[in-house]
OpenMM code with the backbone's topology and positions (N, CA, C; nanometers):
from openmm import Vec3, app, unit

residues = "MET ASP LYS THR LEU GLN ARG VAL HIS PHE ALA PRO THR TYR PHE LEU ASP PRO VAL HIS PRO ILE SER VAL THR LEU VAL GLY ALA GLY GLY ASN GLY SER ARG MET LEU SER CYS LEU ALA ARG ILE ASN ALA SER LEU LEU ALA LEU GLY GLY LYS GLY LEU SER VAL THR VAL TYR ASP ALA ASP THR VAL GLU GLN PRO ASN ILE GLY ARG GLN LEU PHE SER PRO SER GLU LEU GLY MET ASN LYS ALA VAL ALA LEU VAL SER ARG PHE ASN ARG PHE TYR GLY THR GLY TRP ARG ALA LYS PRO ARG PHE PHE THR LYS ASN ASP LYS CYS GLY ASN ILE VAL ILE SER CYS VAL ASP SER VAL LYS ALA ARG LEU VAL VAL ASP LYS ALA PHE GLU ASN CYS LYS ARG THR SER ARG CYS ASN GLU ASP SER CYS PHE TYR TRP".split()
positions = [
    Vec3(-0.2091, 3.3031, -1.0910),
    Vec3(-0.1150, 3.2050, -1.0401),
    Vec3(0.0302, 3.2226, -1.1369),
    Vec3(0.1357, 3.2152, -1.0684),
    Vec3(0.2634, 3.2290, -1.1359),
    Vec3(0.2914, 3.1233, -1.2391),
    Vec3(0.3070, 3.1308, -1.3611),
    Vec3(0.3266, 3.0379, -1.4341),
    Vec3(0.4678, 2.9510, -1.4275),
    Vec3(0.5619, 3.0345, -1.3603),
    Vec3(0.6869, 2.9579, -1.3371),
    Vec3(0.6692, 2.8674, -1.2363),
    Vec3(0.5602, 2.8525, -1.1482),
    Vec3(0.5395, 2.7481, -1.0566),
    Vec3(0.4618, 2.6250, -1.1121),
    Vec3(0.4047, 2.6263, -1.2239),
    Vec3(0.3201, 2.5255, -1.2735),
    Vec3(0.4282, 2.4294, -1.3456),
    Vec3(0.3657, 2.2883, -1.2767),
    Vec3(0.4625, 2.1707, -1.3426),
    Vec3(0.3573, 2.0705, -1.4021),
    Vec3(0.4243, 2.0100, -1.4943),
    Vec3(0.3434, 1.8917, -1.5740),
    Vec3(0.3989, 1.7656, -1.5330),
    Vec3(0.3063, 1.6817, -1.5119),
    Vec3(0.3432, 1.5568, -1.4826),
    Vec3(0.2807, 1.4610, -1.5638),
    Vec3(0.3675, 1.3514, -1.6099),
    Vec3(0.3225, 1.2530, -1.7041),
    Vec3(0.3310, 1.1285, -1.6173),
    Vec3(0.2121, 1.0499, -1.6187),
    Vec3(0.2274, 0.9140, -1.5362),
    Vec3(0.3034, 0.8139, -1.6330),
    Vec3(0.3691, 0.7358, -1.5735),
    Vec3(0.4564, 0.6274, -1.6318),
    Vec3(0.3565, 0.5393, -1.7420),
    Vec3(0.4005, 0.5167, -1.8729),
    Vec3(0.3100, 0.4597, -1.9548),
    Vec3(0.2832, 0.3133, -1.9131),
    Vec3(0.3544, 0.2636, -1.8250),
    Vec3(0.2932, 0.1294, -1.7768),
    Vec3(0.1633, 0.1391, -1.6977),
    Vec3(0.1451, 0.2523, -1.6476),
    Vec3(0.0197, 0.2807, -1.5543),
    Vec3(-0.1141, 0.3015, -1.6532),
    Vec3(-0.0804, 0.3410, -1.8001),
    Vec3(-0.1933, 0.3646, -1.8777),
    Vec3(-0.2571, 0.2371, -1.9216),
    Vec3(-0.1819, 0.1282, -1.9505),
    Vec3(-0.2310, 0.0125, -1.9984),
    Vec3(-0.1384, -0.0957, -1.9435),
    Vec3(-0.1481, -0.1247, -1.8217),
    Vec3(-0.0739, -0.2346, -1.7468),
    Vec3(-0.1291, -0.3842, -1.8052),
    Vec3(-0.0249, -0.4556, -1.7874),
    Vec3(-0.0367, -0.5896, -1.8452),
    Vec3(-0.0629, -0.6792, -1.6969),
    Vec3(-0.0291, -0.6029, -1.5983),
    Vec3(-0.0662, -0.6811, -1.4640),
    Vec3(-0.1212, -0.5914, -1.3820),
    Vec3(-0.1766, -0.6258, -1.2690),
    Vec3(-0.2436, -0.5212, -1.1676),
    Vec3(-0.1179, -0.4337, -1.1071),
    Vec3(-0.1513, -0.3175, -1.0899),
    Vec3(-0.0426, -0.2001, -1.0371),
    Vec3(-0.0343, -0.2584, -0.9045),
    Vec3(0.1202, -0.2837, -0.8704),
    Vec3(0.1468, -0.3226, -0.7319),
    Vec3(0.1481, -0.2192, -0.6378),
    Vec3(0.0930, -0.2485, -0.5093),
    Vec3(0.0917, -0.1282, -0.4085),
    Vec3(0.1533, -0.2004, -0.2890),
    Vec3(0.2601, -0.1294, -0.2224),
    Vec3(0.3108, -0.1777, -0.1057),
    Vec3(0.2741, -0.0675, 0.0023),
    Vec3(0.1823, -0.1212, 0.1034),
    Vec3(0.1213, -0.0360, 0.2068),
    Vec3(0.2285, -0.0577, 0.3346),
    Vec3(0.2780, 0.0383, 0.3872),
    Vec3(0.3704, 0.0120, 0.5083),
    Vec3(0.2950, 0.0991, 0.6117),
    Vec3(0.2448, 0.0037, 0.6948),
    Vec3(0.1609, 0.0586, 0.8229),
    Vec3(0.0018, 0.0177, 0.8038),
    Vec3(-0.0630, -0.0375, 0.9021),
    Vec3(-0.1853, -0.0728, 0.8973),
    Vec3(-0.2747, -0.0197, 1.0364),
    Vec3(-0.2278, 0.0997, 1.0663),
    Vec3(-0.3003, 0.1703, 1.1841),
    Vec3(-0.4047, 0.2401, 1.1432),
    Vec3(-0.3918, 0.3780, 1.2153),
    Vec3(-0.4900, 0.4490, 1.1880),
    Vec3(-0.5047, 0.5114, 1.0461),
    Vec3(-0.3932, 0.5534, 0.9898),
    Vec3(-0.4006, 0.6065, 0.8620),
    Vec3(-0.3983, 0.4805, 0.7618),
    Vec3(-0.3248, 0.3775, 0.7675),
    Vec3(-0.3080, 0.2684, 0.7021),
    Vec3(-0.4408, 0.1828, 0.6875),
    Vec3(-0.5035, 0.1709, 0.7805),
    Vec3(-0.6336, 0.1042, 0.7838),
    Vec3(-0.7380, 0.1764, 0.6780),
    Vec3(-0.7418, 0.2926, 0.6981),
    Vec3(-0.8332, 0.3869, 0.6144),
    Vec3(-0.7760, 0.3809, 0.4750),
    Vec3(-0.6524, 0.3906, 0.4475),
    Vec3(-0.5923, 0.3860, 0.3169),
    Vec3(-0.6194, 0.2560, 0.2347),
    Vec3(-0.6105, 0.1416, 0.3184),
    Vec3(-0.6471, 0.0200, 0.2506),
    Vec3(-0.7982, 0.0187, 0.2183),
    Vec3(-0.8671, 0.0638, 0.2893),
    Vec3(-1.0240, 0.0828, 0.2592),
    Vec3(-1.0340, 0.1423, 0.1115),
    Vec3(-0.9665, 0.2599, 0.1094),
    Vec3(-0.9713, 0.3271, -0.0178),
    Vec3(-0.9179, 0.2660, -0.1240),
    Vec3(-0.8016, 0.1723, -0.0995),
    Vec3(-0.7425, 0.1052, -0.1981),
    Vec3(-0.8500, 0.0018, -0.2481),
    Vec3(-0.8928, -0.0593, -0.1646),
    Vec3(-1.0131, -0.1617, -0.1992),
    Vec3(-1.1036, -0.1073, -0.2758),
    Vec3(-1.1526, 0.0037, -0.2601),
    Vec3(-1.2560, 0.0689, -0.3604),
    Vec3(-1.1949, 0.1075, -0.4881),
    Vec3(-1.0948, 0.1685, -0.4718),
    Vec3(-1.0110, 0.2038, -0.6054),
    Vec3(-1.0120, 0.0715, -0.6961),
    Vec3(-0.9683, -0.0345, -0.6248),
    Vec3(-0.9518, -0.1616, -0.6892),
    Vec3(-1.0709, -0.2143, -0.7774),
    Vec3(-1.1849, -0.2116, -0.6840),
    Vec3(-1.3146, -0.2452, -0.7378),
    Vec3(-1.3608, -0.1403, -0.8733),
    Vec3(-1.3237, -0.0457, -0.8485),
    Vec3(-1.3557, 0.0529, -0.9620),
    Vec3(-1.2766, 0.0151, -1.0974),
    Vec3(-1.1468, 0.0057, -1.0728),
    Vec3(-1.0619, -0.0325, -1.1815),
    Vec3(-1.1077, -0.1630, -1.2452),
    Vec3(-1.1249, -0.2534, -1.1725),
    Vec3(-1.1749, -0.3894, -1.2253),
    Vec3(-1.3041, -0.3729, -1.2935),
    Vec3(-1.4166, -0.2961, -1.2330),
    Vec3(-1.5594, -0.2571, -1.2993),
    Vec3(-1.5131, -0.2010, -1.4438),
    Vec3(-1.4222, -0.1160, -1.4702),
    Vec3(-1.3974, -0.0397, -1.5724),
    Vec3(-1.3124, -0.1300, -1.6749),
    Vec3(-1.2607, -0.2502, -1.6447),
    Vec3(-1.2004, -0.3477, -1.7451),
    Vec3(-1.0720, -0.3406, -1.7078),
    Vec3(-1.0312, -0.2832, -1.6049),
    Vec3(-0.8586, -0.2895, -1.5844),
    Vec3(-0.8043, -0.4082, -1.5209),
    Vec3(-0.6963, -0.3750, -1.4863),
    Vec3(-0.6186, -0.5003, -1.4401),
    Vec3(-0.6421, -0.4822, -1.2771),
    Vec3(-0.6629, -0.3806, -1.2117),
    Vec3(-0.6656, -0.3469, -1.0571),
    Vec3(-0.5564, -0.3416, -0.9944),
    Vec3(-0.5544, -0.3740, -0.8708),
    Vec3(-0.4241, -0.3494, -0.7950),
    Vec3(-0.3980, -0.4757, -0.7193),
    Vec3(-0.2753, -0.4945, -0.6975),
    Vec3(-0.2307, -0.6119, -0.6111),
    Vec3(-0.1393, -0.5434, -0.4875),
    Vec3(-0.2028, -0.5607, -0.3778),
    Vec3(-0.1671, -0.4851, -0.2544),
    Vec3(-0.0834, -0.5656, -0.1408),
    Vec3(0.0311, -0.5373, -0.0930),
    Vec3(0.0866, -0.5960, 0.0247),
    Vec3(0.1117, -0.5122, 0.1225),
    Vec3(0.0509, -0.5295, 0.2377),
    Vec3(0.0590, -0.4683, 0.3664),
    Vec3(0.1429, -0.5286, 0.4625),
    Vec3(0.2352, -0.4284, 0.5174),
    Vec3(0.3333, -0.4645, 0.6158),
    Vec3(0.2881, -0.3632, 0.7532),
    Vec3(0.2949, -0.4625, 0.8480),
    Vec3(0.2739, -0.4101, 0.9832),
    Vec3(0.3083, -0.5222, 1.0857),
    Vec3(0.3950, -0.4688, 1.1856),
    Vec3(0.4365, -0.5890, 1.2878),
    Vec3(0.3339, -0.5640, 1.4387),
    Vec3(0.2445, -0.4828, 1.4189),
    Vec3(0.1760, -0.4403, 1.5484),
    Vec3(0.0491, -0.5403, 1.5643),
    Vec3(-0.0049, -0.5554, 1.6747),
    Vec3(-0.1189, -0.6252, 1.6835),
    Vec3(-0.2388, -0.5230, 1.7445),
    Vec3(-0.3555, -0.5626, 1.7220),
    Vec3(-0.4721, -0.4879, 1.7504),
    Vec3(-0.4875, -0.4806, 1.9122),
    Vec3(-0.4829, -0.3738, 1.9629),
    Vec3(-0.5249, -0.3502, 2.1001),
    Vec3(-0.6541, -0.2647, 2.1270),
    Vec3(-0.6957, -0.2818, 2.2423),
    Vec3(-0.8021, -0.2101, 2.3004),
    Vec3(-0.8262, -0.0637, 2.2525),
    Vec3(-0.7181, 0.0156, 2.2635),
    Vec3(-0.7192, 0.1645, 2.2341),
    Vec3(-0.7584, 0.1827, 2.0489),
    Vec3(-0.7176, 0.0818, 2.0033),
    Vec3(-0.7414, 0.0782, 1.8385),
    Vec3(-0.8972, 0.0697, 1.8067),
    Vec3(-0.9676, 0.0215, 1.8910),
    Vec3(-1.0858, -0.0339, 1.8523),
    Vec3(-1.1759, 0.1064, 1.8464),
    Vec3(-1.2432, 0.1258, 1.7154),
    Vec3(-1.3167, 0.2781, 1.7177),
    Vec3(-1.2328, 0.3535, 1.6452),
    Vec3(-1.1176, 0.3996, 1.6956),
    Vec3(-1.0374, 0.5013, 1.6226),
    Vec3(-0.9439, 0.4428, 1.4960),
    Vec3(-0.9389, 0.3185, 1.4907),
    Vec3(-0.8839, 0.2566, 1.3760),
    Vec3(-0.9926, 0.1748, 1.3278),
    Vec3(-0.9710, 0.1125, 1.2058),
    Vec3(-1.0636, 0.0151, 1.1413),
    Vec3(-1.0647, -0.1159, 1.2023),
    Vec3(-1.0801, -0.1312, 1.3108),
    Vec3(-1.0988, -0.2674, 1.3760),
    Vec3(-1.1953, -0.2965, 1.4732),
    Vec3(-1.2313, -0.4401, 1.4959),
    Vec3(-1.3498, -0.4532, 1.5839),
    Vec3(-1.2948, -0.5290, 1.6962),
    Vec3(-1.3705, -0.5384, 1.7966),
    Vec3(-1.3369, -0.6279, 1.9261),
    Vec3(-1.2986, -0.7577, 1.8916),
    Vec3(-1.3628, -0.8339, 1.7854),
    Vec3(-1.3187, -0.9668, 1.7631),
    Vec3(-1.1870, -0.9868, 1.6982),
    Vec3(-1.1140, -0.8625, 1.6563),
    Vec3(-0.9719, -0.8462, 1.6261),
    Vec3(-0.8743, -0.8340, 1.7131),
    Vec3(-0.9327, -0.8160, 1.8405),
    Vec3(-0.8054, -0.7971, 1.9360),
    Vec3(-0.7244, -0.9093, 1.9487),
    Vec3(-0.5740, -0.8619, 1.9541),
    Vec3(-0.4692, -0.9573, 1.9654),
    Vec3(-0.4237, -1.0049, 1.8211),
    Vec3(-0.4827, -0.9731, 1.7077),
    Vec3(-0.4518, -1.0011, 1.5805),
    Vec3(-0.3545, -0.9241, 1.5306),
    Vec3(-0.2595, -0.9513, 1.4467),
    Vec3(-0.1787, -0.8818, 1.3800),
    Vec3(-0.2709, -0.7797, 1.2749),
    Vec3(-0.2413, -0.6529, 1.2999),
    Vec3(-0.3195, -0.5736, 1.2305),
    Vec3(-0.3059, -0.5688, 1.0587),
    Vec3(-0.2019, -0.6136, 1.0036),
    Vec3(-0.2014, -0.6377, 0.8560),
    Vec3(-0.2797, -0.7454, 0.8232),
    Vec3(-0.2842, -0.8585, 0.9185),
    Vec3(-0.3398, -0.9921, 0.8663),
    Vec3(-0.5003, -0.9787, 0.8941),
    Vec3(-0.5396, -0.8960, 1.0026),
    Vec3(-0.6808, -0.8482, 1.0318),
    Vec3(-0.7363, -0.7843, 0.9157),
    Vec3(-0.6644, -0.6864, 0.8665),
    Vec3(-0.7381, -0.5870, 0.7578),
    Vec3(-0.7524, -0.6770, 0.6213),
    Vec3(-0.6195, -0.7246, 0.5842),
    Vec3(-0.6200, -0.8016, 0.4548),
    Vec3(-0.7093, -0.9117, 0.4545),
    Vec3(-0.7336, -0.9909, 0.5596),
    Vec3(-0.8308, -1.0914, 0.5462),
    Vec3(-0.9621, -1.0546, 0.5255),
    Vec3(-1.0082, -0.9324, 0.6060),
    Vec3(-1.1444, -0.8586, 0.5821),
    Vec3(-1.1613, -0.8327, 0.4673),
    Vec3(-1.0654, -0.7669, 0.3896),
    Vec3(-1.0852, -0.6947, 0.2548),
    Vec3(-1.0561, -0.8158, 0.1336),
    Vec3(-0.9796, -0.9061, 0.1632),
    Vec3(-0.9909, -1.0310, 0.0862),
    Vec3(-1.1192, -1.1028, 0.0828),
    Vec3(-1.1888, -1.1083, 0.2074),
    Vec3(-1.3185, -1.1738, 0.2014),
    Vec3(-1.4235, -1.0948, 0.1388),
    Vec3(-1.4278, -0.9627, 0.1704),
    Vec3(-1.5272, -0.8744, 0.1222),
    Vec3(-1.5338, -0.8568, -0.0362),
    Vec3(-1.4087, -0.8281, -0.0884),
    Vec3(-1.3757, -0.7824, -0.2316),
    Vec3(-1.3504, -0.9039, -0.3056),
    Vec3(-1.2963, -1.0163, -0.2476),
    Vec3(-1.2538, -1.1317, -0.3295),
    Vec3(-1.1049, -1.1138, -0.3842),
    Vec3(-1.0287, -1.0239, -0.3252),
    Vec3(-0.9012, -1.0080, -0.3594),
    Vec3(-0.8133, -1.1043, -0.3039),
    Vec3(-0.6753, -1.1206, -0.3609),
    Vec3(-0.5933, -1.1827, -0.3133),
    Vec3(-0.4789, -1.1110, -0.2455),
    Vec3(-0.5078, -1.0286, -0.1948),
    Vec3(-0.4012, -0.9300, -0.1232),
    Vec3(-0.3224, -1.0183, -0.0202),
    Vec3(-0.2031, -0.9568, 0.0049),
    Vec3(-0.1160, -1.0326, 0.1092),
    Vec3(-0.0704, -0.9424, 0.2408),
    Vec3(-0.0763, -0.9956, 0.3452),
    Vec3(-0.0203, -0.9431, 0.4712),
    Vec3(0.1006, -0.9746, 0.5031),
    Vec3(0.1942, -0.9000, 0.5542),
    Vec3(0.3135, -0.9392, 0.5920),
    Vec3(0.3265, -0.8880, 0.7400),
    Vec3(0.2982, -0.9844, 0.8304),
    Vec3(0.2991, -0.9442, 0.9944),
    Vec3(0.4266, -0.9267, 1.0418),
    Vec3(0.4993, -0.8261, 0.9749),
    Vec3(0.6392, -0.7874, 1.0266),
    Vec3(0.6641, -0.6400, 0.9987),
    Vec3(0.7830, -0.5933, 1.0340),
    Vec3(0.8277, -0.4545, 0.9856),
    Vec3(0.8598, -0.4796, 0.8415),
    Vec3(0.8587, -0.3564, 0.7692),
    Vec3(0.9162, -0.3510, 0.6509),
    Vec3(1.0660, -0.3346, 0.6570),
    Vec3(1.1250, -0.3824, 0.5728),
    Vec3(1.2914, -0.3566, 0.5685),
    Vec3(1.3460, -0.2891, 0.4333),
    Vec3(1.4472, -0.2518, 0.4575),
    Vec3(1.5206, -0.1759, 0.3512),
    Vec3(1.5429, -0.2807, 0.2317),
    Vec3(1.5547, -0.4135, 0.2574),
    Vec3(1.5591, -0.5106, 0.1657),
    Vec3(1.4386, -0.5652, 0.1062),
    Vec3(1.3282, -0.5035, 0.1368),
    Vec3(1.1962, -0.5647, 0.0931),
    Vec3(1.1756, -0.5073, -0.0353),
    Vec3(1.0929, -0.5837, -0.1252),
    Vec3(1.0756, -0.5342, -0.2439),
    Vec3(0.9534, -0.4339, -0.2601),
    Vec3(0.9706, -0.3049, -0.3257),
    Vec3(0.8674, -0.2133, -0.3228),
    Vec3(0.7678, -0.2391, -0.4350),
    Vec3(0.6401, -0.2054, -0.4282),
    Vec3(0.5544, -0.2206, -0.5470),
    Vec3(0.5801, -0.1010, -0.6338),
    Vec3(0.4893, -0.1051, -0.7418),
    Vec3(0.4942, 0.0153, -0.8272),
    Vec3(0.4609, 0.1518, -0.7509),
    Vec3(0.3848, 0.1348, -0.6593),
    Vec3(0.3383, 0.2509, -0.5640),
    Vec3(0.3639, 0.2002, -0.4192),
    Vec3(0.4622, 0.2834, -0.3487),
    Vec3(0.4711, 0.2558, -0.1976),
    Vec3(0.3897, 0.3671, -0.1145),
    Vec3(0.3173, 0.3278, -0.0325),
    Vec3(0.2465, 0.4355, 0.0604),
    Vec3(0.3071, 0.4055, 0.2045),
    Vec3(0.3549, 0.4939, 0.2683),
    Vec3(0.4020, 0.4968, 0.4102),
    Vec3(0.2996, 0.5494, 0.4980),
    Vec3(0.2318, 0.4729, 0.5987),
    Vec3(0.1420, 0.5168, 0.6973),
    Vec3(0.2078, 0.4925, 0.8316),
    Vec3(0.3226, 0.5353, 0.8293),
    Vec3(0.3913, 0.4862, 0.9652),
    Vec3(0.4115, 0.6519, 1.0556),
    Vec3(0.4472, 0.6207, 1.1712),
    Vec3(0.4445, 0.7425, 1.2546),
    Vec3(0.5791, 0.7572, 1.3115),
    Vec3(0.6911, 0.6996, 1.2702),
    Vec3(0.8300, 0.7371, 1.3111),
    Vec3(0.9033, 0.7629, 1.1877),
    Vec3(1.0102, 0.8529, 1.2271),
    Vec3(1.1069, 0.8845, 1.1287),
    Vec3(1.2047, 0.7754, 1.0730),
    Vec3(1.2394, 0.6967, 1.1743),
    Vec3(1.2802, 0.5770, 1.1590),
    Vec3(1.2608, 0.4816, 1.0387),
    Vec3(1.1143, 0.4557, 1.0587),
    Vec3(1.0267, 0.3809, 0.9547),
    Vec3(1.0502, 0.4327, 0.8399),
    Vec3(1.0066, 0.5718, 0.8251),
    Vec3(1.0171, 0.6450, 0.6891),
    Vec3(1.1545, 0.6236, 0.6282),
    Vec3(1.2695, 0.6470, 0.7173),
    Vec3(1.3812, 0.6367, 0.6357),
    Vec3(1.4127, 0.5012, 0.6068),
    Vec3(1.3593, 0.3851, 0.6383),
    Vec3(1.3698, 0.2555, 0.5961),
    Vec3(1.2884, 0.2300, 0.4552),
    Vec3(1.1732, 0.2985, 0.4633),
    Vec3(1.0850, 0.3050, 0.3037),
    Vec3(1.1809, 0.3945, 0.2220),
    Vec3(1.2303, 0.4865, 0.2626),
    Vec3(1.3210, 0.5605, 0.1605),
    Vec3(1.4335, 0.4900, 0.1014),
    Vec3(1.4914, 0.3968, 0.1829),
    Vec3(1.6177, 0.3382, 0.1261),
    Vec3(1.5722, 0.2089, 0.0553),
    Vec3(1.4550, 0.1512, 0.0731),
    Vec3(1.4143, 0.0396, -0.0009),
    Vec3(1.3650, 0.1092, -0.1219),
    Vec3(1.2847, 0.2150, -0.1366),
    Vec3(1.2466, 0.2745, -0.2532),
    Vec3(1.3621, 0.3088, -0.3492),
    Vec3(1.4474, 0.3625, -0.2824),
    Vec3(1.5955, 0.4033, -0.3543),
    Vec3(1.6517, 0.2690, -0.4230),
    Vec3(1.6577, 0.1823, -0.3481),
    Vec3(1.7072, 0.0593, -0.3962),
    Vec3(1.6312, 0.0058, -0.5191),
    Vec3(1.5183, -0.0048, -0.4995),
    Vec3(1.4305, -0.0573, -0.6151),
    Vec3(1.4408, 0.0153, -0.7321),
    Vec3(1.4274, 0.1686, -0.7137),
    Vec3(1.4265, 0.2571, -0.8477),
    Vec3(1.5791, 0.2344, -0.8992),
    Vec3(1.6725, 0.2048, -0.8391),
    Vec3(1.8148, 0.1866, -0.9158),
    Vec3(1.8231, 0.0479, -0.9932),
    Vec3(1.7310, -0.0384, -0.9459),
    Vec3(1.7641, -0.1809, -0.9881),
    Vec3(1.6594, -0.2227, -1.0966),
    Vec3(1.5685, -0.1494, -1.1098),
    Vec3(1.4212, -0.1800, -1.1897),
    Vec3(1.4154, -0.1218, -1.3201),
    Vec3(1.3549, -0.1806, -1.4183),
    Vec3(1.3145, -0.1079, -1.5465),
    Vec3(1.1565, -0.0740, -1.5519),
    Vec3(1.1282, -0.0017, -1.6607),
    Vec3(0.9989, 0.0554, -1.6603),
    Vec3(0.9103, -0.0702, -1.7037),
    Vec3(0.8520, -0.1611, -1.6033),
    Vec3(0.7744, -0.2737, -1.6328),
    Vec3(0.6966, -0.2945, -1.5014),
    Vec3(0.6438, -0.4094, -1.4881),
    Vec3(0.5409, -0.4404, -1.3639),
    Vec3(0.6405, -0.4438, -1.2412),
    Vec3(0.7721, -0.4688, -1.2407),
    Vec3(0.8553, -0.4707, -1.1218),
    Vec3(0.9122, -0.3335, -1.0830),
    Vec3(0.8723, -0.2261, -1.1673),
    Vec3(0.9309, -0.0881, -1.1481),
    Vec3(0.8622, -0.0157, -0.9996),
    Vec3(0.9525, 0.0693, -0.9341),
    Vec3(0.8873, 0.1394, -0.8430),
    Vec3(0.8549, 0.2887, -0.8923),
    Vec3(0.7540, 0.3288, -0.8972),
    Vec3(0.7244, 0.4629, -0.9716),
    Vec3(0.7119, 0.5592, -0.8677),
    Vec3(0.6297, 0.5389, -0.7462),
    Vec3(0.5997, 0.6531, -0.6593),
    Vec3(0.6146, 0.6037, -0.5201),
    Vec3(0.6528, 0.7110, -0.4326),
    Vec3(0.6419, 0.6701, -0.3058),
    Vec3(0.5809, 0.8030, -0.2457),
] * unit.nanometer
topology = app.Topology()
chain = topology.addChain("A")
for resn in residues:
    res = topology.addResidue(resn, chain)
    for name in ("N", "CA", "C"):
        topology.addAtom(name, app.Element.getBySymbol(name[0]), res)
């Protein structure tokens, strides 16, 4: 491997010993977003089991569960007509005992980003909104629990 292409990444010091749960903003709760939330729930459980502060997750999605979502996404027939973010967050909060938040609406450029922003959206327009919000947050925050570190 060409050594000129190697890069070293240092995680923000806040992530090494956080005083609060690491905040995660998940934009989109469909096919990829529902699976991502499942993974975040397992990561949170592991962090807590190891004595860490865990994750604090907020999920944004304005869409509702429809018949074609059943099976292809992580939704059941009993959730038909429910908002996707509400259905998923309610389920994971019950299962894992978390206090995560669902925002049953579109994410906007004025919304607060978490320490980590994960976009699971399928349109360029939605990605541009996340980009604008992330850049706004990075400009206005310091290296603490309110900082936006990764998108």
